N, C-alpha and C positions, 0 to 999 in steps of 0.2 A: 425666513426664506433663505433658499439654498445659496450656500457660500460660493457661488461660482467663479472661476479665477477670470480675473478682467482681462481683455485683449488690448492691454497697454502694451505697447513697445518699450524699451530700455534705452534706446539712444536715438539721436536723430536720424541716424542711418536707417534704423528698423523703423521710424516716423516715416520716412518717405516710401519705403519699402510698403507699410501697411497702406498708405494713400492709394497705392497703384493695385493693391492685392484686392480685387472683387468679391471675394469670398468675406475677407474682414470687415470690408465696408459694407456689404448687405447684412450681416451679423448685426453690425451696431445700428443699422436702420430698423432692423426687426427689434432690436433691442428696445429701442426708444418709440417705435411706432406702434408694435403690436405687443411686445411684452409688458413694458409699462403701464400700460392703460388695463391691460387684465390683471396685472397684479396689485392695482390700486383698487381695482374693483373686488377682486377675491384674492386675498393674499395666499402664499402657499404655507403647507403645514410649517408651527414653528419649533424645526428640530433641525439637527446638523445631519444631513444625508450623506453616508457614507456605505461604503461595502461591508459586508459582514466583519470583515477582517480590520476595518478602520480606515480604509483608502477613501478621501473625500470625492464625492461624487458631484461633477457638474449638471447644471441641469440640461445642457444642450451641448454636443459635439458635432464639428463639421470635419471638413476636408483638412484642415489647418488644425486639428486637435492632435493626429497621429505623428510622432518623430520619424516615422521610417517611410521608406520609399517602397514601391512594388516589389523590388529586388530583395527587400528584407523580409517581406511577407512570402514572397516566391509561390511556385507552384506545388502541389501534393507529390510526393514520389522523388523530391529534389531537395538538397541543401537549401536553406537551415531546416526545413522540415516543417515549419510554423504550419502549415496546411496538412500535415499527416505524412507518415512514413510509406504510403501506399498509393499509387497514382489512382488507382480507383477505389479505394477503401471499400464502404461496403456494398458498392455496386459488384465486387468482386464475389466477397463472401462476408456476411455478417458477423459480428464480433461472435466470439465465444460465449455461450452461457453457462456460467460455472458458480454455481450456488455451492457456499460455504456450508459442510455438513459433517457432522460428528455427535455421538452421544453413546454412552453405556458400553458396551462390549464391542469387540469386532464383529461378532456376526449382526450385532442390531445395527450398526452403521452399514455394514455391508447390504443390507434390505433396503435401508434410506438410498444408497447410490443407484441399487438396481431401480428402485421406486422412481429416481429423478431421470435414469437413462431412459427408461420406460415413457417418461412423460416430455422428452425432447432436450433434456441436457446433454450439452455436447463437450463437456470435460469436467472432470471432478475437482472437488477441493477439500481437503480433509482438513477438520478441525479437531484437534486434539487437546483431552482434559489438562487442567492443572499439573498433575502429576508428571504426566508425560513431559509438558513444557519445561518443567524444571529438573527433568531428568530423575526423577522418583519411580521407584518399582510400585507397585499396587499395595504391595504388603508393607512398605515402610510406615512408620507410624504417623509420617508428616501427610502420608498423603489421606489419611482418614477423612471422611466425609465428602472427599472431591472426586473419588474415581469415577469417570464417566459422566460427571455432572454437566461441563459445559464443552464438551467435547468427547471422542471417542479415547479409551485407554489402550495404548500400546507399548509393552513392557519388554518385546522380544520378537527375535525372528518369526517365531510361531504365531505370534498374534498377528504381525503384518501379514502372514500368507492367508490367515482367516479373512483378514480385514478385505482383501483383493479377492477372494476366491470366486471364481467365475466371470471377473472383469478383464474383458479383453485389451491387456496393456499393451498390445502392439498397435491399437486402432484409437484408444481414449490417451488422452493427457491428462495430467494429475498437477494438480497445486497443492504443496503441503506447507501450512501454516506452523511453521516450527523452525525455532531460531538456536538457542543456545545449544541443544544436541539434535541440530539439524545433520550434522554429518552421520550420526550413528542412526537416525528414521531414514535418510537416504539411500544408506547402507542396507537396511531391511529392503528397503522398496527393489532396490537394485539385485537383492539376490532373490527375493521371492518372484520376479519377475523372469530371473535366469533359471528358477526351478521349473518355471513354466514353459520353457525352451524360449523365451523371449530375449535376445543377446540385450546387453547394455547397450548397444550401438543403435537399438530399434527404440527404446523407451524414450516417451517424451514428456516433458513436464516440467515443473519449478518448485524448488525450494526456497523458502522465503530466505532464512540463513542471514538475515540482516541483523546482525549483533550489534553495530553501533547503534541502530536507532532503540534498543533494548535498554542500553544505558540513558539515552537521550529521554526515551518516553515510557515504554511498557514494562521496564523493571523485571523482565524475565531472564536474568544473567547467571552464569555459573562459574566463570573463570574471571581473572583481571582483564582487562580491556586489550592489551597487547599480546596476550596469549591468545585469547577468543579471535583476534583479527589473523592470527597466523593458523588457525583451525578453517577459518573462511577461505583463507587463501589457498590452503591445502584442497580444498573442494572445488575452487575454480581451477586450480590446475590439474587434479584429478579427470573433471569434466570436459578440460580441452583436450584431453588426450584419449579418454575413452567413452564419453557418452555424448555425442555431436548434438543428440536431439534434446538435449537438457537444459535448462538455464539453471546455473548453479547458487544465483543469488536473484532475489527479487528485493530490490531496493526501496524501501517502505517508508513512504511519508504518510501512510493512513493510521498508524499509531500514534505517530506525532500530532496529527489532528486530533485524534481522539482523545488526547491527553489535555486539549484545551490550546493547542496553536493556532495562530491565523493561518489563511491560506499562504500568504507570503513566507512564514516562517517554515509550512510543510514544503512549500518548493524549495526553499534554499537550503535547508538542513538535510532534505532528502538528496538533491544533487551533491551537497557537499560530501554526503556519505558514500555518493557513488563515487567521486574523485578519489577517496580514499581508497576504496577497493582496487580501483585501477591503477594507482600508484603503487601499493603494494603487490599487484600481481605482475606489474612491470619489473619491481624490485626481485621477483623471484625470477626474472629472465624469459616471461613470457611474452611474446612480439603482441600488440595490443590488437591489431586486426585478426589474431588468432583467437581472442577469447572475447573481446567485446561484443562482437555479433549476438553471443548469449548472455547478456546481460539483459535482464528486465526492471521493468519498476512497477510500483502497486500505490496506486493514490485513493483519496478519500475523495468524493463527490457531496459538498455539503449544500446548504439551503439557498446560499446565494447564487444564483444560475449565472449570472455573466461573469462572476468572479471565478467559479470553477471552469467555464468555458476557456478564460484568459489565461487560468492557471497552467492547462493543459497544453495550450498551443504555446506559451510562453517556456514550458518545460522543455519541450521539443528544440525549439530553437536554441536555448542555452546548451544542453546537452550536445547537440551537434555542433555548437562553436567549441565547447569544452574539449571535447574529443579530437577535434581538428587542429585547435590551437595549441591547447597544453600538452596533450599526449601525441600529437603526430599521427593520428590514424588516416590511413590512405583509401580505406574499404568505407563506402558509404554507409554499408550494414552496420560498421562499427559507430557509427555517427546515429544512429537511429535511437529514439526513445521509444522503446514497445512498452504498453503499460497495460496493466489490470485497474480496473476501478472497481469499490465498493462504495455502495452509498453510506451516508453517514450514521451509524450505529447510535452515535452520543446526540444524535438529534431524535430519536425515537422516542417518545413519551409512554409513560402506563396509564395516564390520563387520556380518555377518548383514543384508545389505540386505533380505532380505524382510520383516524387522521393520518398515520403513519403510511397507509398505502398511498395518499397523495404526496406527501414529502418524497417518499423513495420515487415515485413517477418523475418529480421534477428533478431528483438527484441524477435519476438515472439518464434522464433527457439531457441533461448537462455534461454526463460522460459521453455519451454517443455524439454530440454534437462537437463536443472536444476530442473526438477521433479515437477513442479507447480500443484495445484490441481486444478485451474480456471484459465480462461484468457480471458482478454478484449485487443482486437486490435485497436487500434486507426484508425480512419477513416482520409483519405489521404486530405481532406478538414478542417481538425481540426484546423490548424493554421489561417484559415480565416473565418471559420464561424462555427453554430452548425451543425452537420453532416446532410447532405442530404440522402435519402433513398438509393440512388444509392451506396453514398460511404459508409455507413453503412454496405450495402449488400457484399460490394467488402471485407471490413474488415473482417466480417463473414466468407466469403468464404476462406480467407486468412487461416484461422485456419483450416477449413474443409479439405484444400488441406494439410496442415501439418499433420492433423489426419489421411486421408485416401489414402493419394496418397505418401508421403514423405519418409516412411518407419521408421520414426523417433520414432513410439510407440511401435516398434516390442522388443527392448531390453530395460532393464533397466539399467538406467545410462551408458550410453555406453562410457561416457569418464573416467569413473573409470579407473585408472592404468596410464592414459596419465602422463607422467613425468612432464609437463608444468601445466595441470590443477591441479594435486594434489599439487604440490609447492605453485601454487597460493591460491589455497584453504588453506593451511596451513598458508601463508602470510597473508591474510586477517582475519583467526581466530586470530592470533597475534596480527596484529593492532587493531582488534575492541576489544580484552582484554585489550590493552594498553589505549584506552578509558574508558574502565569499571573503571581501575584504578584513572583515571583523575577525572572522575565524581562521584566517591567514597569521593575522597579526597575533592572535594567541597561540600559533604554533601548530595549527590543523585541528582535525575532527577529536583525536584522542586527548590532546591535550585539552581541548574545550569541556570535553566531558569530565578529565579528572579535576578541572576548576569549576565544575558547575555552570558554564555558561549558557548551555542549552537549556539545562533545567530552570534556570531562573529566567530564562526570555518564556517560557512556556509557562510557567505559574504566574506568571505578571499577566500574559495575555488572557490566561483563563480566569484569573482574578477580576481583569475588568470586565469580561463577559459576564461572569456570574453577577457581579455589582451590577450591571445594566440589566440584567433580567430581573433581578427582585427589587429594582427602583422602578421597574416598568418601562423603562426606556427601549429595552429590548422586549420585543412581543413575541411570546411562545404559546400558539393557538392551543387553546385547552388546558394550558398551566397557569399563565398568569392574564391571559385574556379568553374570552368567550368560554368559559368555561362551565361545566353543567355537574350537577350531583344525581349521577346514576350510579349502579353497581355495573361491574364490570362484566361481560357477558365474552369470555375467551374461553374456548376447549383447553383444558389444562394437560400439560404431558408433564408426567412426574417421573424421575430417575431414582429408583430405590438403591438402596445399599448392596442388593444382590449383586450389582456388576463388581463391587469389590472384592466380595466373596468368591465369585467365581475367576476374576482374575488373579486372586491369590492363590486359591487352589490351582490353577493353572502353573504359575510360578513354581510352586513345592512340588508340582508334579515334574518339570522341566530339570529343577535341580536335582532331583533323586536320579533323572536317567542319563543324565550326561555323563561324558568322560572327564573326570575331574583333573586328570593330569592333563587333557588336552587344554581343558578351560583355562587352569593355572599358567600353563606355558604361553596361551594367546594374550593373557592380561599382563603377563610380564613382558613380553615384547611390546605390547602397545605403551608400556610406561617408558622402557628403552628409547623407544621411536620419539615419544614425546619428549622426552629430555634431550634430545639434539634438534637443532634448528636447520638438519642437513636433510631430512628424509620427511617425505610425503606421509602424513599418519592415517590416512584412507586405507591403504591395503591392510593395515595392521587392525582398523576398526573392523574391517570385512571379516578377517581373520576370526578376531573376537567373535563374531555374530556367529559366525558358522561351527563356533565351538559352543554356543549354547548361553555365551555371555547375557546377562541382561542387561537393560537400559541403564539402570540404577549401577550396577557394578562396573560399567563401562566409563559412567561419568566419574564415578570414584576413584578409580584408576587414573585419570587425568588429573583429578583434582591432588592427587598425592604428588603431581609434578608440578602443576601451574598453582596450586592453592586456590582457596575461593576469593570472594569479592564482597565488600560492604562498601555500598554508598555512602559518600559523606551527606552530612546534612547541609539542605540548602536553607534552613529556616534560622 
C-alpha cells in the first residue's frame, strides 16, 4: 500500500484549524468511506511508490498539498517565472528543434547539417569527437581509433571553415557541445563566420563551455579546476563585449543526469554551477545585468514525466530568486532561466531499440510541458551506434508532431494548479536548496569538486538505481521485463578509419604551409597572457588560430602554464 502522508495536525491549534477546513474534512471522509472499502476489497500493489529520483509519492493530492500560494506560482513572463519566461510561450513561437549531429570529417557532418536544415531543423547542434573534446589533434597517438567516431573531428580553423561551408551563419543559431577547449572551438567558429562576412555581433548560438560539470560528471577536463574556471570567465567577458547574440555558457545538468544522478541532484548541482559562474564574472568586474541575460542552461528529460515537468518549473523559480536576492539583478532578463532539453540518452536500450521512440516521445513531451526553449530528441538507435539518417528523421518528426498535431503548444504551462505538480515543484525546490546549503558549507563548488562531494553523491545514486534494476524492483521494458529474443534489425552506420587518415593529411599540409615564425610568436604570446590573471585570453586564442595553430598545440600551450589535472580516486 502507498505510504501516504497522514493529514494529522501537530498541535491543538492545528487541530482546530483542521476541523474548520472543509478540504481536510472531506479528504478524511473520502479516506474512510470510499478509499478504505476499496483497498480492503482490492489492495494496492505492494511496493513503495516514489518518483524515479526516490521522492515518496502520495496516493492523492488536494489543494492543501502545495505549500505555496498563487503568488509563488505567478504568471508566465513574470517573476518568479515558474510558469515560463515568455508570456505567450509556444503560442508565439514553438521551441527550436535542434538535433545533435556530428561524425567523421567536417565534410561528412556538413552534409548531415544540410540534410537536417532541409527537413525542417531550425538550429544546428554540433557533436565533436573524443579527440576534439580532449584537445587532441587527429594525428596524436592518443586519437587512434576515435577520430570521427562519436562526433565530428575539428582540429584547426581550416576544419571549422569546411564544417560550416554554405551554412547561413547570420540566420542559423548553432549550439556547440564542447567544454575544456570551448574557448578554442568558439574562436574557430567566430573566425570562420567573419571570413564569410558575418560580423561577431551578428552570430548567434551557444557554447556549452560548462567546465565545472566536467569534473562533476563527464570527466573531459584538461586543466586544474581553478584555471579552467578562469578561461570560462574569459569567454563570458569577451562575449559580453563582442558577441551580444551569443550565449557563452550553457550550464549543463544533462551530463550530471547521464552519469547517474537523481533529478534533484541534477537540478541542484546545475544551478550551483551557475551560481559559481555568476560569482566569478562579478569578481571580474562585470555588471550582472550586463552578462546574465546571455547565460543559458541545458537539462536532461528522463522517464518520470511529472518529476521532469516539476524539475523544470522549480529550476526557473530558484534561478530567478538566486539572481535577484543573491546577485542583485535588476533586469528581469537576468532572472530568466532559458534552457535547452535533450531526451535521456542513458534511458535508451539496445534491446528492442524501437521502444526508444516511445521513451523519447514521453521525455520530449515533459520538456515541452516544462517550458523548454529548444529540444533535441534522441534517435532510436542511440544505444547501438551513431544515428542513421532514418533514425534522425524519426526523432525530428517526433518533435514536429508534438508541435503541430498534439495541441500541447496551445496553452501556457497547462499543469499549473495541478495539486500533484505544484507539490512536486515545491518539494524539488526545497530539496535543491538543501543541497545549496551543503555545497556552501564545503566552501563552494570548486572545493566540493576537489573533495569529491559531487562525485560521491552521483555514484551512490547511480548504484542505488542499478541495484533496483538488477533486482527487478525498477522495471526497464525490454531489458528486465517484457523481453523478446529476436535479432536486431537496425540499419548500421559505420565510421571507418578514413576520417583519421584524411584529417591527419590535412594537418600535415597545414603545418607545412603556415608561417613558422608567426605561428611560434602567436603561441608565445598566448603563454604570456595565460601566465597573468590580468588579461583576457580570448584575443590571444584568436591570434593563434589565425596563425594556423592547431587545437592540440593551443591546448598544450595552456597546459605548459596551468598544468594538467588528475582526478582523485573516489573509491
